[in-house]
N, C-alpha and C positions, 0 to 999 in steps of 0.2 A: 354526506348524502342523507336525506331524510326519506321517508316513504313516499313523499310527493313525486319523486322520480318515477316510481312504479305507477303512481296515479297518472303521470304524463303518458306513460306507455299505454295504459288502459284507455285514456281519452282518445287515442289515435285508432283504436279498434273500430272497424266499420259498424259493428253492432251498437257501440256506444255513441258513435257519431249520429247514427240514425235516431237513437233515443233522445239525444240532445236537441234534435230539431223538431220534436213532436209539439203540436199545439192543440191536440185533441186527446180524448181519453184513450190510453194505451194500456194493454195488459201485457205483462212480462211473466213468462213462466219458465220453470226449470233453473232459475238462478240459484247457485249454491249459497246457502245462508252465510257462510264465513266470508264470502266475497262481496256481500251486499254493501257494507260501508265503503269499501274501496270503489265500487261501481258508482255509488252515490256521490263520492268525491269527484269522480271523473265526469259526472254529469253537471257539476257546478260550472256555470259561466257567469255572466253578469247579472243574472236574475236572482231574485230571492228564492230560497229553497226551504220547503217544509217537509220533514219526514214524520209520518204518523205511524205509531206502533199500537199494538193491542193493549199493552200493559205498561205500568210505570217502570218496572225493572228492565224490560226490553228497551224502553226509551233511554234509560240511563246507559245501558250497555252499548246501544247503537251510537249515542252521542260521544261517549268516550272513545269508541273505535273510530268514528268518523273524524274526530279531532286529530287523530294520528295520520290521516291520509290527506289532509288539506291544510293550507296555510290560512284559510279563512277562519274567522272566529265562529265557533259552533256554540249556539245557545241551547240550553235545556229548559223547556217550558214545563214545569211540573204540575201535577194535579194536587189539589188539597184532598185530604183523606176524610174530611167530615161528610156525613150523609146529609141530605136536604133537611134544613131546619134542626140539625142536631146541635145540642148544647155541649160542645167540647172546647177545650182550650185552643185558641187560635195558634196555629203554627206560623209564627211571624217570619221564620226563615223561608218557608215555602211562599208566603205572600210576597216577601221581598224579592225572591227569585223570579216570580211571575211578573211583578211590576217592572223589574229591571230588564227582563227580556222584551217586554212590550215597548219600553222606552228605547232600548238599543235598536230594535227593529225599526221603529219610527224615525230614529235619528240617523240611521245608516251605519251605526257602529257594528251591527251584526246582521248578516243577510241569510245565514243558514241556521235553522232551528229544528230540534227534534222534540216531539211531544207525544205523550200517550193520548189515545182518543178521549179518555175521560177528561183530560185537561181542556179539550176543545169544547166540551159541554158546559164547563163552568164559566159563567159570564165574566167578561172584563169590561172596563170602561171603553166605549166605542169612540170617544173623542180622540183626536190626534194628541199624542203624548206632549207635543210642544205647546198645546193649549192648556195643559194641566198645571196647577200651582207646583212649583219646584222651589225649595229653599236653598239659597246659596250663601255661603259664608266665606269671606276672603280675609287673609291675614292683612292687617293694617286698616281694615274697614271699621265702621262703627255699627253697633246694633243694640237694640234694647232686649236684654235677656228674657224678661217676662213675656214680651211679645213673641220672641223666638220660640219659647217653650209652648205657648198657646198654639202657635202655628204647627209645631210638630205634633201636638195632640190631635189637631184637626186633620193631620195627614195620616193618622192611624198609628203613630208611634206611642209607646207605653213607657211611663216612667218606672224605673227599677232602681234598686240599691246599687247593683253592680251591672255594668253593661258588658254582656258576654255573648249576646245573640242578636242577629239583625232585627230591626224594628224596635229597639229599646234605647232609652236615653236616661241620663242621670245628671243631677246638678249638685255640686259641692262648692258652695261659696262662689268664687269667681271662675270655677272650672266646670265646663259642660262636656259630658261625654255622650256620643251618639253613634249608633251602628246603622249607617244608611243602607237602604236597599241598593244592591248593585256593587257594593264595595266588599273586598275580601277581608278588610280589617276595620274596626271602629276608629273614630276620630275624636281627639281631645281638643277642645277649644278653650284656650287660656285667655281670660278677659281681665282687663284693668278698667274697672268701671264699665263703660259701654264700648271701650276700644278692644278690638280683637288683636291681642299681642302675638299669638302664634297658634298654628294648627299642627297637630302631630297625630300620626297613626300610632295605635298602641296594640299590644298583645292582649287579647281577651283573657288568656290564661293567667299571665303574671300581672296584668294591668299596668305594665311598664311601657313607656313611650318608645317608639322605634325610630321613625323618620319624620322630618318636617315636611308638610305639604303646603302649597300656596293657597289652595281653594278646596272646598268640599261642596258637592252637589247632593242634596237630599231629596230623593224621589218619594212621592206619596205612596203609602201602602193602601190607603182608602181615603174617601172623601167624606170627612166628618165635620165640615164647616156648619156653622149655625143655621144658615139658610137651608141647607140640604136636610139637616136633622129636623128642622121645623116642618119642612114639606113632607118628610117621611112620617112624622108623628101625626100630622093632619090626615094623611092617607090611611094610616093604621087605625085611627080612631073610628073610621067608618066600617071597620071589619067587625062582623058579628061574633062576639066571644061568649054568647049565652050558652053554648053547648059544652063549654069547657068544664072539667071537674073543678071543685072549689079550690083545690091546691093549684091546679094549672092556671085558673083565672087570676089568682093572686100573683103567680109568677109572671103571667102575661102583662098584667098591669104594671108590675115593677119594671119589666123590660121596656114597655112603652114610655114609662116615666123617665127611664134612664136617658132617653133622647133629649130630655129637657136640660139635663145637666152635662157637664163636660166629661161624660163617661168615655172610657177608652175603648179600643177595638174589642177587647175580650168581652165586655158587657154588650156590645152592639153587634157582634158577629152574626147573631141569629137573623138580623135584618139585612144581611149582605145583599140579597136580591133587590132590595129597595134603595141601597146606597149608591147605585150607579145611575148617572143621568141618562146615558145611552148604552144600555147593556148590549153586548154582542159576543160572538165567538171569537177566539184569538185568530182563527183563520181569516176573519174579515179585515184584519190589519195587514194582510198580504196583498200585494198588487195583483191586478187581474191576470198578468202574464207570469205570475210566480209558478214555479215547478213544485208540485206536490207529489211525493212518493209515499204510497201507502204500503207498508211492509206487512207481508202475510195478510193480504186484504180480506180473505174470507173470515179469518178469526177477528180481525179488527172491526169489520162491519157487524159481526155477530156480537162482539163485546159492546159496541155502541147501542145496538138494539136492546141488549140485556140491561144496560145501564138506564135506558129510558124507562123500561118496565119497572125496574127496581126503584127509581126515583119516584114514580107515580105511586107505587105500592107503599113505600115508606111514608110518603106524605099522607096518603089515604088512611094508612094504619094509625097514624098519629091523630088524624081527625076523628076517626071512629073511636079511638080510645079516650077522646076528650082532652088530649094534651096539646092540641094545636087548633086554632080557629079554622073554620072552613072558609075558603075563598081567597087564601093567600096566593101570591104569584108563584108560578113554578120556579123552583130553585135552580133549574138547569135549562140550558138551551135545548130545544127539541132536537131529537136525533135527526129528523128529516132536514131541519134547517142546517145542522152541522154538515150533513152529507152533501146538501145542495151547495153550500159554500165551498166545500172541497172540490166537488165536480165542476165548479165554474172556473177553476184554475186549470193549468196544464197538468193533467193527472196521469201518473204512471202507477198502475196497480200491480204490485208484485205478488204472485200467487205460487204456492208450492206445486210441483208436478206439472203436467201438461194440461192445458185447458182448451179453449176453442181454437179453430184454425186461424182466427184473426190475431191471436196472441203472438208476440215476439218471443220465439222459443230460444232460450239461451242454454238449454240442456247440453252438457258436454263442453261448453266454453270454459268453465272452471270445473276442476275436479278436486276432491279432498286431498290434502297433503298427506304424505306418508307419516305414520305415527311411530316414532321410535320409543316413546314411553319410558325414558330413562336409560335405554340401551345406547349410550353415547358412542360406544365403539362401532355399532352398526351405522350410526349417522356419519362417523368419520370415514368408514369404508365406502359408503355410498357417495360421499362428497369426492373421494379420490377417483371414483369411476365416472363421475358426471362432469367431466371437463367441458363438454359442449353445452351444458345447461347453465343458464344464468340463475344462480340461486341467491336469494336475498334472505338473510337471517335477521329477523327483528327480535332482539334479545336485550334483556337487562343485565346479561352476564357476558358482555362483549369480550372482556379480557380472558375469561375462562374458556369461551368457545374458540377464541383465537389460539390459545395455548393448545387445546385439544387438536386443532387442525394442523398447526405448524409443527407439532411434535411428529406428525406423519408426513411432513414435507409438502403439505398442501398450501398453495399460495392463497393468501387471504387479503382481501381489501377491506380496510376499516375506514369507511368514508365519513367525512365531516359534513356539516350542513351545506357547504357550498358546491359539493359535487353534483353534476347534472347528467351523468351518463351511467348506463347500466352495463357493466362489463361482464365478460364470460367468467365462469368460476364462481367462487363464493364471496359475497360482499356482506359485511356485518354492519348493521344499523342499530343504534341504541333505540329500542322501542319496547313498549309494554303491551303490544298487540296480543290478543288472547287465542287466536286460531289462524292457521295458515291455509293455503290453497295452492293449486298449480294451474298454470295456463299452458296446456300442452302444445297448442298451435304455435306459440311464441317461444317454446322451450324455456319457460320461466317457472321457477318454484319459489314460493314464499313460505318460509318456516318461522315458527315462533318457539318460545320456551315450552309451550304446551306440547308441541310435536317432539322436541328434542329431549326435554327433561321429564315430560309427563305432567307438568303443571306449570302455570304461569305465576310469576311473582306479582303480588298485589301491593301497590304503593300505599303507605299509610296516609291518612288525612289527620293532621294535628288536631287534638282535642284538648279539653281542659286538663291541666295537670292535677294529679291526685294530691290530697293533703297528706302530710306525714301521719303515720299510724298513731304515734304518741300524742298528736294534737288532740285526739279524742278526749284525753283526760283534762285538757285545759279549755274545753268547749262547754261552758255551763251558762245557764240562763236563770233569771229570777225564778225562785221556787225550787231549784235543784239543791240537793245536798252536796256540800263541799267539805274538803278536809284541809285544815290549816296545820302546817307542820308543828307549830308551837301550841296551838289552842285546841285542836281537835275537830270533831265533826259538828258542823252547824248548817244552817240554811242560808243560801245566798239570796239576799233580798233586793239587790240592785246596786246602783251607783248613785252617790250624792256628792254635791259640791259643798265644801266647808271652807271658812276663812279663819285662819289663826294669825293674829297680830298683823292683819292686812294682807297676808299671803294666802292665795286661794289654791286649793288642790281638790282633786276628785278622789273619793274613797269608795271601796267596795264594802257593802254592809253585810256582815255575817251575824245571823241571829243564833244565840246559844241558849242553853237551858234557862228557864225563868225569863227575866227581862234583860239578861246580859246581851250586849252587842259588842262586836269588835269592828272598828273602822280600819280597814286595811288600805294603806296608801297604794295608789295604782302603780307606783314604781316597784311594789313588792308583791305583785300578783303571782310571781313564780312560787310563792309559798302556799298558793291555793290551788287545789286540784279537784276535779269532779269525783264524788263518792260513787263507787261501784262495789257491790258485794253483799247487799242485804237480802236479795230476793224480793219477795212481795212486801215484806214487813219494812216499815220505816226504821232507819238506824237509830241507835241510842244517841241522842243529842248530848254533846259534852257540856259539862259545867265548868265555867271558868274558875281557876284556882282549885286548891284542894288536892292536886296531884293525881286525880283520876285518869286523865289523858296520859300522863307520863307513865303510870303503872301499866296501862293497856299497851303502850308502845314497848315497854320493857318486856312484857310477856310475849308480845309478837316477835320482838327481836330475838329472844331466846329460841322460839320455835323456828324462826328463819334460819338461825345458825344450825339447828338440827337438820333441816331440809338441805341446806347448803352442803353440809358434811356428807350427806347421803348422795347428793348429786355429784359432788366432786369425786367420790369413790367410784361411782358408776362411770363417770367420764374418764377417770384415770385407768380403770380396768380396760375400757374400750381402746384407749390410746396405747396401752402396753401390749394388747393382743395383736399378733401378726395377722395380716390379711393380704390377699393378692393385690399387688400394685399393677394397675393396668398401664400399658404404654401410651405414649402420646398418639394423637389422631393419625390414622392411616389414610391413604388416598381415597378409599371407598367412603370413609366417613365424610370427607369433603364433598364427594359426589352426592351422597344422600342429602346433606344439608343444603346443597344447591337446588334441590327439587322442592324445597319448602315454598308453599304458595304465597306466603306473606313475607313482608319485610319485618324482621324481628324487632321488637321494641328494645330499648336500652336495658330495661329491667330483665327482659327475657334473655338477652345476650349474657348479662351478668349471672343470672341463675344457671345457665348452661355452663358457663366458665367455672362457677363454684362447684357444680356437680362433677365436672371432668377433673378438676384439681383434686377433689376428695378421692375420686376413683384411682388417681395416680399415686396416692399416698399408700404406704405399706401398713395402714391401719384400717379397721372397718369404718366405712362411711355410715353416718346416721344423719342425713340431711332432710330437713323439712322444706318443701317448696310451697309457699302459701300464695295463692293467686285467686282473684275473684273468678266467679263463674265465667268461662269462655275467654279467659285471658292468656291461654297458651301453655298451661301446665303439661298437657299431653305431649306437646312437641318436645319438651324437656325430657320426658320419659322416653320418647321415641329415640332420641339421640343417645341417651345414656344406655339404653338397652342395646342399641346397635354397636356402641363402643365395646360393650362387654362381649357380644357375640363375635366381633372381629378378633378378639383375643382368645377365642375358643371356650368361652364360658357360657353357661346357660342362664336364662333370665326367667324369673317367675313374677307375674303381675297379679296382685291380689286386689279384687274389687268387691264391693258389697252387694251388687245385684247382678242377676242374669242378663238384664238388658244392657247394663254398663259393660259387662264382659263381652257381649256380642259387638257392641259399638267399638270398643277398643280393638277387638280382634280384626274388625273390618278396616279400621284406621291403620293399624300396624301392617296388616297384610298389603294394603294399598301402598303405603309408603315404602315397604321393602320389596315391592314387586320386581324391580329390575335386578335384585341381588339374590344370591343363593342363601337365603335365610328362611328357615322353616318356622312358621308361627302356627300354634294350635290353641284351641279354647277348651276348657273343661267347665261345663255347666249343664244344667238340666235341659238345655236345647240339644244336647248330644245324647244319643241312645246309650244304654249300658255297653253294648258292643263297641260303639265308637269310642267311649271313654276308656275301655280296656285297651284299645289299640293305641290311643294317645299315651296312656301310662306306660305301655311297653316301649314305645318309641322314645319317651322321655327318659326312661331308665337306661336305654341303650345309647343315648346321646344323639339320636336322629332328630329330635325336636330341639330347636334353639331357644324359642320363647314360648312359654305357656301362659295363657291369661285365663283366670278363673275366679270363682267365688270362694267361700270358705272351704269348698271341696278340696282346694289345694292344700289345706292344713291336715287332711286325713292321713293316717299312717301308711296307706298303700301308695302314696305319691312319693316316688323316689327319683332323685336326680343323679345323673352321672357326674356332673361338674358344675353345680350351681355357684354363680358368682355375684348375682345381683337380685335383690328382692325389691320390687316396686309396690308400694301400698297406696291405693287410692281411697281417700276419705276414711282414714283409720278410725275416726270417731264413730263410724257406723257399725263397728265390730264389737262383740261382747267381751266381758272380762276374760272368759276362757280363751278366746281366740287371741286376745292381746297378750296373755301369758305365753302362748305358743310362739308369738312373734318375738318375744324377748330372747328366745333361744337363737333365732336367726341373727339378731343384732350383735351377738357376741363374736361371730366369726365371718360374716359376709357383709358386703355393702348393702345398705338399706336406704332407699329413697322414698320418702313419704310425700304424697300430694294432698293438698286440702284447699277448699275454697273458704269455708268459715271454720277457723281452727277451734278445736275444743280448748277451753281455758288451760287445761293441764299442759297441752302442747304449746299453747299460746304463751303461757307464763314462762316456761323453760326457754322458749324461743326469744322472748323479750329480754331475759336476763343473761343470755349468752352461753347457756350450758349446752344447748343443742344447736348445731349449725342450722341457720335458717336463711332462706332466700325469699324475698318478697317481690312479686310482680304486681306493680300498682298501675302501670300504664296500660290503658285499653288498646286493643288492636285497631287496625285501620278503620276509619269511618264509623266506629262504634258510637251509638247514641244512647243516652240514658233511657231506661224503659219508663214509659208513662204509666203510672199505676193509679187505679181507681178503686176506692173502697166504698161499696154501695150495697144496699139491700138487693135481694134477688128480684130481678125484673125481666120478664120474658121479652119485652120490647128492647131492652138493653142488650140482651143476648143476641137477638136477631140482628141488631145494628152492628154489634161487634163482629159477628161472623161475616155479615155482608161486606163490611168495610175491608176485611182481610181477603175475601174472595174477589173483590173488585180489583185488587192489585195482584191477583193470581197467586195469593199466598195460602197458607194452611193454618189450622187452629188446634190447640190443645184445649180440651174441656175436662177438667179434673173433678171427678165425683168419687170420693173415697169411701163408698159404701157399696160393696159388691152385690148385696141383696136387692138394691134398687137401681143398679147401674143400667140394666137393660131398659127399664121403664123411663129413665132419664134420657137414654139415647133416643127412644121413640118420641119423647117430648121435643128434643132438639130437632129431630127430623121433621116434626110437624111445624115447628117454629120457622125452620129454614129449609124448605123442601128443595131449594136449589143446591144444597150441600150434600156431598157423599159422606155419611157418618159411619165410622167403624168403632168397635169396642175392644178394649184391652184391659186385662187385670191379671193379677198374679195367680188366681185360682183356675185359670184356663189351661187347657191341654197345651203342653209345650210346643207341639208342632203348629197348632192353631195360633198361639200367641206369637210365635216367630213369624208366621205368615202375615198376620195383621201388621206387625211392626214393620216388616220389610215392605209391604205394599204401601203403607203410609209414607215411609221414607222415600219410596220411589214416585211419590206424587199421585198414587192411584186412589187416594181418598182426600177429602178436604178437612174433615174434623175427626180427631182421635179423641173419643170419649173414654177416659181411662181413670184408673186409680192412681195413687202416688207412685206407681211403678216407674213412671218417667222421671222421678225426682233426680236420679243419677243415671245418666246414660245417653239418651237420644240427643244427637247434635245435628239438627236439620235447619240450615240457615233460612229455608223458605217458610218456617213456622215463626210468625212474628206477633201472634196474639195468643194469650192464654187466659182462660176463664177458670177460676178456682171456686167451686161451689162449697158452701159450708166451710169457708176459710177459717172460721173461728175455732174449728176443731183441730187445726193443725198447729204444730210447733213453729217457733219463729224461724229456725234454720231450715225447716221443711219448706215454709212459705218462700223463704229467700232462694232456696235451691230450685224450687218449682218455677219461680219467676225467671230465674236464670236460664231456663230452657229456651226462652225467646230472646230476641235482640242480638242474634249472632251474625247479623249481616249489617249492611249500611242502611237498611230500612228502619223507619221508626217502629218500635215495638210497643205493644200495649198489654197490660196485665190488669185483670178485673178480679178483685177479691170480693166475693159475694157472701152475704150472711142472711139468714131468714129475716123477713121483714118484721115479724112480731116477736122474735125471740129476745130473751133477756141475756145479754152477753156478760160473762164474768169480767172482772177487771183485768185479769191476766189475758184473756182472749182479746179484749179491746187493745191492750198495750201491744200484744204481738202483731196484730194487723196494722196498727198505727205505726209501729216501728218499721215494718216493711214499706208502708206507704211513704214514710218520711225519708227512707234511705233510697232516694231516687237517683242520687249521684252515681256516676260510674265508680266502681271499686269500693263499694260500701261494705264489703264483707267483714272488715275488721270492726267497724262500728256495730254491725249486726251481732258479732260474737260477744262484744261487750254488753250490748243491750240484752242479749240472752242471759248474761250473768246477772244483770239487774233484775230481770223477771224471775229467773229460776233460782237465783242464789248460787253459792259455790259449794253447797254441802256435799253433793255426790261427785264433785269434781276434785276438790282438794282433800276430801275426807272430812269427817265431822269436826275434828279438832282444828285442822288448818282452816276450815271454813269459818270457825268461830273467830280466829285471829283476823282473817280477811274482813269479816263483818265489823270487827271492833275498831279497826283503823283504816279500812278501805283497801280494795284490791290493788290499786296502783302503788300505794305506800308499802303494802306488804310485799309485793313482788320486787319493789326497789330494795327493800331490806334484804330479801333473799339474794338479789344480785350483789349488793354490797358485801354480804357475808361470804359469797363465793369468791369475790375479788380478794378479800382479806385472807381467805384460806389459800389462795393462790400466791400470796405474798405481795399483792399489789396494795399500796397504801390507799385507804379510803377515808375520806373526811366528809362529814355531813355538810351539805351546802350551808355556808354561814348566812345568818340573818344580818344584813347590812342596812343600817338606818341612816338616811341622809336628811337632816332637818335644817333647811336653809330658809331665810326670809325671802322667798321667791314665790310668785304666782306661776305654777307649772302644771299645765293641764292641756287637754284637747278641747278648745271651746266648741260649743254646739254650732256656732256660725261657721266654724272651720270644718268639722265633721259632724253632720247633722244627725246621723243614725246612732242611737245609743249602742246597739249591738256592734256596729262598726268601730265605735270608740273603744268598747270593751275589748274587741279583738286586737286593736292596735296597742292598747295598754298591756295586754298579755304578751304580745310580741316584743314590746319594749322591755318588759320585765324579764323576758327569757333570753334576750340576746346574750351571747357568750363572748364575743370579741368586739374590738373597736371597729373592725372592718364591717361586721354585721350591722352595727348601729349606723355606720356611714351609708350602707346600702339602704337601710330602712328610712333614713333621713332623705336620701335621694328619691325613694319611692313616694314618700309623703309629699315632697315638694312637687313631684311629677303629677300625682293623682289629685291633690287637694289645693295646690298652688303654693305661693310663698308662705314660709312658716311664720305665723304670728309670734310675738315675743313669748307668750306662755309656753308655746310648743318648743321654741328654741331653748327656753329654760329647762323644760322637761328632758330634752335630749342631752343638754349639758350635764344634768344631774345623773342621767343614766351612764354617761361617760365617766363621771366621777366615781360612780358605784363600781364600775368594772375595774378601775384603777385601785379603788379601796380594797376590792376583793383580792387582787393580786398582791397588794401591800399588806394583807392580813389585818386590815382595819375593820372594826365592827360597827363604828358609828362616827358620824361627823355632824356636829351641831354648832350652829352660829346663832347666838342671841345678842341682845344689846350689850352684854358685858364682854363676852369672849368667844373665841373659837375653841371648841372642846372636841378632841379626837380620842376615841377609845380603841385600843388595839386588841388583837387576839394573841395568845401565847406564840412566841416566835417572831413577832414583828420587831423590826429594828429601825429606829428613826435615824435620819441623817443629822446627828447633833451638830456637827461642824457647820453645815449649811444653815440650820435653824438659828444657831447662836450668831453666825455671821450676819443674818438678816434681822433677827429680833433681839439679839443680846440676851441679857438675863431675864427679859420679860417672857421668854419661852420656857415654860415650866414642864420638865419632862420626867416622867417616871417610867417604870417598865410597861405599864398598860395605859398610860394617860399622857396626852399632850394638851397643854392649855396656853393659848396666846391671847392677850387682851385685844379686844376688837379695835381699840384706838391705834394699835401698832400695825394693823393690816392696811394695805394700800386700798385706794378707792375701789379698784377692780379686784375685790376679794375672791371672786370665783377663780381668776387666773392664779391668785396667790395660793389657794387651796390646791389647784391642779399642779402647780410647780412643786409644792411640798410633797405631794404624792409621787411625782416624777422623780424627785431626789431620793425619796425612800426606796422606790423600786430600783433605781440605779445602784444604790448602795447594796441592796439585797442581792442583786445580780452579781456585783463585784465580789461579795463575800462567798457567794455560791460557786464562783469560778475564779479562784485566786490565781494571780499571775505566778508562773514559776520563777523562783529566785535562783539566779546563777550562783554556782558554788565556785 
């Protein structure tokens, strides 16, 4: 049974039957909010249905819930977030969704749509979707690729290097990738000449093909055909631009000129009101007899009116500022027109409370469901007593609820999708509904995970996979400093193609001191890593020859050995000290974890397992959990703390700021609500008397968990039975506090959480001395934060705040100068009088500060104008815009942490880093802001930490002496040296990766006609050079064939040589060279040739010494590649036999 059985019950209610028959304007009052999606589903018949909400988030929530109550396809028609004539990057995924819904409605694929009222004001093409140009490609058909690409551009699609979002396409030789509007996955078109050989959907994260499809339909995002562009250009040339500022006039002329060329949608988006032949509201695509439900009508109509005023205000403001010509078309459909279109359909207006006597009053028909809030035993008892009530539980934890009920002998029905009757008792349905209700007259109760467990599970939306952390060191571009293992520090100059005796290869060019250059074969790029460690100063460029580089490496190696010895001693002490071993998870632990609102990511699950495993060991835990801002570190701490408390131990959580302490206190208290766990906070938000009481209860064991700032480290803080210390953002504490923390690490379990690791912590984590867990996968629906780096501009601030208010969101405005913070607040109030602005900073009275923070968190203000006090702490999903004034004065990790305060929901988040228009920025300040601007991918914390090293250097992190070594050979190589030294001291054999040279008369490269982008070629070369196994090279070969098409001969040769290289590594071969005279193979110490096989094949022509094998070329067969491969196979087989001798029977 699905929830549609309940929908059928509702559809038979007399009140619903009456509403279904309306053909005029009808007001419905008193309808419980939680039941509205179910009622909307019950009203669906054969008509089209449009549900209108006041805001975008409300539309998303309503659409998701409505989908659970009906078998109809439910479309969500989103609003674009750009303000009228605002120059921002086009969100092609939103455009794609809008065009897809219009098309599906027009073709009958979808009859039920939910839309925020703002989306109805933004015009769409009024022509029937069937009349618009649609591109179709079928397997087995013929097409002209150039013509196809031009058509896609004219339909609003944009060419990119990698296709990973709707509205983009790419060409790589005979392979075309495109992400069409309306499809969940992009499609790969494999061409042979003009023939379409195959169509395959592919994963935008891995770029690997998934399934074959017969046909792809590509819907237009916009109409950018030549005739339309010419018409628009002609119309715009008649606009008076004389009142524009000089800068704006130049920009306007460039915009108009772009219409002449084949510019894409990003360049032409400003003219979107002109690019529609017949603009209309989306409502106008609905039939005259369509049913329109306006949810929370008073707020929705008020929002519509406000949006109209705002659009006029924004356009007028730009005209008055001289940034937009006077006389342009209105960018939105007039509010009156939208309302008239809505009211001309069959309209049901849902209002809260009771209204006029003419309204259909549904008060009391539905009532709120009983809230158990995690007290599952109360739910079980109530279920046992409610045998006459038909209870439907929509849960994502069907098996768990069934076990809870059957343990008490309660009969449970777990129905599948074909059940069509609602039985007495409890019936379980797999559903992710977020809120329940009761229907008293029918004795029906609908409960969800929210009522039973206190929170509902949110299913994740797959996003792009994160790149491995270590990949940072192999990601270099022309102009970057690099480190070559044998030759030292140089400057990477790019890639060049060279021919030696007719065989072509590509080489990485590294410039050294003087005019020296090294050409590194692209199959040896594993020897080359990015240089990090000099700080602002350029590193000392190595001179080829003379031994300078080798001496620097020797000094660094000796220092690395000293560090390794110290680290090993610390590690050994920790492992030999006894500590409390916690038992395995108890039943309450499972109950707590079942109430988590989100589905854990794989990384998060592994981190939790790692922490629990450490806690169950009889040695002190010292684990670092590194996760980007908002990736779920706190939940790891919540579960670890609960595990400790369940075994009678106390927990202390140390945080750097008062705000963060309060935030964690509220989170922990909320999560532990159903359980007998006492959580307290020690911070300046508590009065001295309150602090004394907490300390007394802590010493007596009445407090299980205490959360606080460095106040926890004072001598008057005593624990009765401390078992776990959790440290959040340890790098924020000073040297004195860190020394105090060392004492704890000797005897109790310590869990450290961090978003951007300090390099000391980072380097020990990387080399395996300190246990480290990394959470790299973003939570459900998380989107990268759009970051803008711009001069201070009042108009920009107003637009940014208005955009957020339009979607019912909130804004952080960071102004880190207390002396002028109040005047800045007044300035913002003047700029955006629609916004409620409050001020917060660290010098405020504690009570006042706490009040401001709580009021903002509860949505009682729109803009929090504050100092960097929010850097660590506030976690408010409704805040999705942050403006940072004077961003040039803040540190890199500060900027990154501040930006991480937003983007904690499925909404697109924005960050504006502002600097004074006329100020001269230092090089460091520019690099800091640019680093945050560039780190827009999800999970960029590791890269930020390394960039911080580049900017600040390693002096105050590794100590002056160690910093010198890191600067002399590069941070990556130095930490690898430390790691190798640690392994050797542990008794693990460590060998430096051998330099293997394969010189064969073959053209082996990635041709430009096969992989057009140099950066893409460089990435592939690096991946090929760093493969470790034959299976990895096979996977990469499959990926290249999938993404770029059939492998040309030079690519086949390149892959064959990489295979030889892997075999040579295992056979302890250092070089293989084939020239006109002979095949020469040089080996490393310990290599053993299969002399029997060689002499059998080549006779005495095979000349073998301990380190050298030489075979005349005339003795090699024509397929000399296979001969070399067979020789290596025989060598490996012999070495394996000697390593594992057969036992000789006695």
